[in-house]
N, C-alpha and C positions, 0 to 999 in steps of 0.2 A: 666157492664154486658157483653158487647161485648167481652172483654178480657177473660171472663170465658167460652166463647163458645167452644173452643177446649177441655176443661175439660169436659164439658157437653156431647160433642160428644163421648169422650172416655167412659164416664159412660154409655151412651146409647148403645155403641158397646158392652161393657162388659155385660150389662143387657141382651143383645140378645143371649149371649153364657154363661149361668150360669154354665154349666158343665165344661167349661174351667176354669172359675173363681174358682169353687169348687176344681178342681184338683190342681190349683196353690196354693190355701190356704193350702191344705193337704200337699203338698210338702214343703211349707215354714214353716208350723208349725212342721213338722217332723224334719226339719233342726234346727228350733228354740229350740226344746227340747234337741237337741244334743249340740248346740253351745252356747246358751244364758243362762244367770243366771236366767232369768225369761221368760218362753215361751210366756207370754202375749205380749212380745215385738217382737214376730216373724214377724209382718207386716213390721218392720224396715228393714228386710233383703232384701225386694224388692229394697229399695233405696240403702242400703250399698253395695250390690253386683251388682245390676242393674246399678245405676248411678256410682258406684265404678268402673265398667268396662267402662261405656260410657264416663265419663269425661276424663280419661287419654288417651283413644283411640282418642277422638275428638281432644284433644290437640296435640297428635302425628300427626294426619292428617294435622292440620294447621301449626305445626312446619315444617313438610315436605314441605308444600306449600311455607312457608316463605323462606326456604333454597333454593328452586328452582327458586325463583324470584330475579331479580336484584334490584328491587325497593320495598320499604315497602308498603304494601297494607292496608289502613284503612278500605276498604270494607271487607277484610278478617277478620279484627279485629271485625267489626260490626257483621258479620255473625257468627263468633265463639262465641261471647258473647250472641247472641240471642239463638243459639242452646244450649249453656251451661246452661242458666238459665231456658229454657223451656217455654211453654205457660203460660202466666200470672205468670211468675217467679216460676212455680211449682217445678221444680227440685231444684232451689235455696231455696225455702221455705221448702221443704222436708228435705234437708240436714241440714238446720238451726234448724228445729224442733227436729230432731233426735239427733243432737249435744247437744241440750238443755237437752233432756232426758238422754243422756249419761253422761252429767255433774252431774246429780243427783245420779249417781251410783258410790259409793266410789271406787269400783274396776272395773268399766266399764261394758259395756253391755255383753261382751263375757266372758265365763268361763276361768279360768287360763290356761287350756290346749291350748286354742286358743287366747292367749293374743295378738298375732300379728295382729288379726283383729281389736282390739281396737286401736293399733298403726296406722294401715293403715287408719282407719276412721278419727282419730283426727289429723294425721300428713301428710297424703297424699291426701285423698279425700277432706278434709276440706281446704287444702292449695289451691286447684283449685277454691274454693268458697270464698277465701279471709280471712279465719279465722286464727288468731293467735292460736296456739294449746293450748288446755285445758283451754280456757277462761271460759267455763261454770263451771269448777270445781274451778279454781284458783280465779276467781272474782265473778261470778254469785252466786254460791252456798255458798261460805264462806264469802261473803260480802253482796251482794244484799239480799239474803234470811235470813241473820243474822239480818239485820236492816229493812227489809220490806219497803223500800223506805223512811224510816224515818231518823232521825239524825244518822249519821255514814255511811249511804249508799252513796257510791261514784257515784252512778248514780241516785240520788234522783231528783224528780221534785218539791219537797215541796216549795222551796224558790223562784220558778219562777212564774211570773204572766202569766198563760197560757191563759188569756184573751187577751194578747198581742201576735200578730202573730210572732213577732221577738223573742219571748221567745225560740222558737225551735232552732234558730241559736245558742243561748247561750248553750242550752241543748246539741246540736250536738257536740259542742266543748268539753263539759264535758264528754259526753259519749265516744267520740273518745279516749280520754286519758285513760278512764276506760277500753274500749274494747281492746286497744293496750297494756294493762298490765302496763302502766306507773304509774298511780295513785295507782293501787294495789301493785306494787313493793314498793313504798314509804310508803304505809299504813302498809305493813307487816314489813318493816324496823322500822317504828315508833313504832309499837306495839310489836317489838322484836319477831316476829314469823319468825325465820330465814329459816326454811324448806319451808314455803310458799313463802318467799321472793326469795329463790333460784328457785322455780318453776316459779314464775313470770319472773325472770331474764332469765331463760332458754327459756321460751316462746318467749321473745323479741329477744334473740340471734338467736334462731332457725329460726323464721319466717323472720326477717329482714336480717339475714345472707344469707339465700337462695335467697331472693330478690336481695341482693347486688351481689351475684354470677351470677344471671341471667342478671343483668345489665352489668356486666363485659363481659359476654360471647356473649350477643346478642344485647346490646345497650339499651338506655333508651326508645326509642319508642316501642320496643318489650315488655319491662318490663311494660310500661304504658298500652299498649293495651291488653295484655294477662293476667296480674296479678294485677296491681295497680287499674285498673278500677273495678275489682271484690272486691278488698280490700276496696276501697272507697265506692262502692255500698253497701256492706254488713254492713259497719259501719253506713251509713245513714239509711239503711233499719232497722237495729236493733234499732238504736236510735229512729226512728219514731215509731216502734212497742212498745218499752219500754215506750216511752212518752205517748202513748195511754193507755197501760195497767195501768199506774199509773198517769193519767192526773187529776184525781178527788180526792179531799181530803175533808173530813168532817171538817169544821172549829172548831166545838165544841169537836170533837173526832178524831184527825188527824191520829191516828194509827188504826182506825177501818178498817180492811181489807175487809169487805163487801163493803165498799165505796172506799177505797184506791186502790183496784184492781177490774177491771171490769169483767163483764160476758156478753157474746153475745149469744143470743138465735137465733135459726133458721138461722145461718149464712151460706153463700155460701162457705166460705173459712175456714172451721174448721178442721185444720190439727191435727190429733191425739188429738182431744178434747181440743186444746189449747185455744179455746174461753171461756172455763170455768176457766179463769185465777184466779179468786177469790178463787176457791176451791184449786188451786195449792198453794196459800199462806196461806189460813186458815188452811189447813191440808196437809202439805207438803208431808207426807208419802203416801198419796193416790195415787194409780197407775193411770196413764192417762186413762186407760180403764174404770175406775170407777168414773171419774169426774162428768159426767152427773147424774149418780145414786146418788152420794153424794149431788149434788145440789137439786135433786128432793126430797130426803129424809129429807133435812134440809131447805126446802123452807120457813118454818116459821121463821127461823133465818134470812134469807135474807129479808123477809118482815119486821120483827121487826127492822132491821137495815137500812131500806130504801136503800137497796143495789143499787149500780150503775149497772143497767142492760140495755142493748139495744137489739133490735130485728131486724131481717132481714137486717143485715149490715155486714161489715167485718172490721178488724183493719185499713186497709189502707183508707177505706172510712171515718171512724171515725177520722183518723188523718187529712184528708183534711177538714172535717167539723169543727174540732177544730181550725186548723190553719187559715182557711178562715172565722172563726167566724160565722158559720151558725147555730146559736143557736135555731132557730125555727125548723130546720130539725132535730137537735139533740133531741129536745123536742118531736118531732113526733116519733122518734125511741126509746125514753126512755121508759122503762117498769116500771110502778108504780104498784107494787104488792098489795098495799093497795087499789088501785082503787079510791083514794080520791082526787088526784091532778088534777087540771085543766092544760090546756096547758101552761098558763102563769106561774103557780106555778112550773111546771116541768122546764120551761126555767129558772126561777129564781133560782131554786135549782141547776141546772147544772152550771150556772154562778157563784154561790157562791162557788161551789166546785172546780172551776178553779182558784180561787184567791190564792195568795201565803200564805204559812204558815211560820212563823218565825222559822228558824232552829238554835237552840243554838250552837254556834261555838264550845264550849268546848265538847259537846256531839258528834260532828262530828268527833273529832280526838281521842276520848277515846274508848277503847274496853270495853264497859260496858254491852253488851248483854250476856245473859246466854243461848241463843238458841243453839240447837244441830247443830254442823257444819258438821257432817259426811254424812248427807243425807241418802238415803235408799240404 
């Protein structure tokens, strides 16, 4: 909660000047109608243009500092990374969340006339935050959402015993190969999807080629401090988030997305409605602005499926509770829509959903899904 204080101060400041906020929204939505394929995505422009200017300028300042000094400064590295990620990793999280939404747009966020903003976002701004370009289209959309964490998903949690704290170490290794486009490349070669294989190969060559050039020009310590730390951080961060989103599986119905994907109510850290992750999987075409409405309108389905719901928490807190096996606290935060479960029954249900599900190996390697791959 202390880490969230800077964000709450900003919210209080903005609440004190509603006319300024209203003017900003009107400007951003006017730009959105001109630049974006869907004007509902206009709030993204604050990040794409705001942090899109901030991050390169910040790097330019620290690059100048580096070139002026005779000795390498790890304090400068520390300061740069703190300023880059923002309070409570807010800049970092905003960029990740919007990259995710961008990945679900087959032609990108921006209209064709302004295609270069799509390229800037995925290849320049994302680079500062450690992203291999187009991960969310190449791997996330076409693999993760095709198999919904089940057999065939290269980032599945199914076969891991999440009751064991060490399971995340295994998962992080699996997710790293997936996020770095290594396993997606071999997946597309194996399934003879050559165009997608080329996209994965391009992502690898582009990102690691530039990292190699930076190493050659400025040395390994510079590369590590200013780029690899972000790359490693975003890999671990996204691994932890995905681990939480899909930590729970119903043993009798493992593909039940009401259980397999979680929902967080009244969360302090709900960026672009991402806490309604179950809605995102149950009805992928739903726009992020309508996630909560969809949940409210279909709450009976969530109740009937004994959905995995938590209240007054956030993904990182849930991750720590799972890894450190704090099942009583998880049970306290679990929302039983039926109102019939005792604390011990909630705890037992949570633990049963953290146990591994056997994943048939043959299904893991075959392209058997008929889900739409194009996204919205």
